[in-house]
Steps between C-alpha positions, in 0.01 A plus 500: 500500500644835392382808686471804271557800725709741294380746233696492174439716193551347155606741225555469126716714274315716247657684207330803351600728216588848617531659157803561285570127478584459868333269747439521874502190720281504811400237755126448533332327795323181394379384842569513872474152650548311824819294516740328736836681483826371644820695448866485587796729446801359314822645373625449149809622320450693179784668316727454805250674727301336776133584461215418735195340340165409655375166365133412533284191472140601440202264492167619364190369332560399141476778245662606172838640601853472358844653532375777267303627802633645822369500856478776757529389862513755783596768248792298363520404132561127455638352179342161425759232429269200462141386537448140608168328442537190717231297321238577241232430762658721766324823589825664613819623332841572649694802380871560554581871497777736605562865580828687508548705813 
C-alpha cells in the first residue's frame, strides 16, 4: 500500500512562435496530483567539480507522463530520468527524477 501524501505538479514544454521566426519555450501545468515522494541528497562529480544533486523516487497513479515532462515539488524543478510502469495491470507508476541544488 502506497500512501499518496505529497502534492506534485506535472508540466509539459510548449513552444510558441513569437514573430520574426523565433520561438519561445514555456512550461505549462498539466495537472497537480497526489504522490508519494522520497528524496535523498547525493554528490556527483561533473567537470572536476563536486555538485550536490537531490534524487527522487516518486510514486503516483498511472497517467501519461514521460521524460519530456518535468515535475515541481515544493517549488523545486525536477528533471524526469525515467518512468517505470511495473505491470500493465498496475494502477501506479514510479518516476525517478533529480534536481540540481
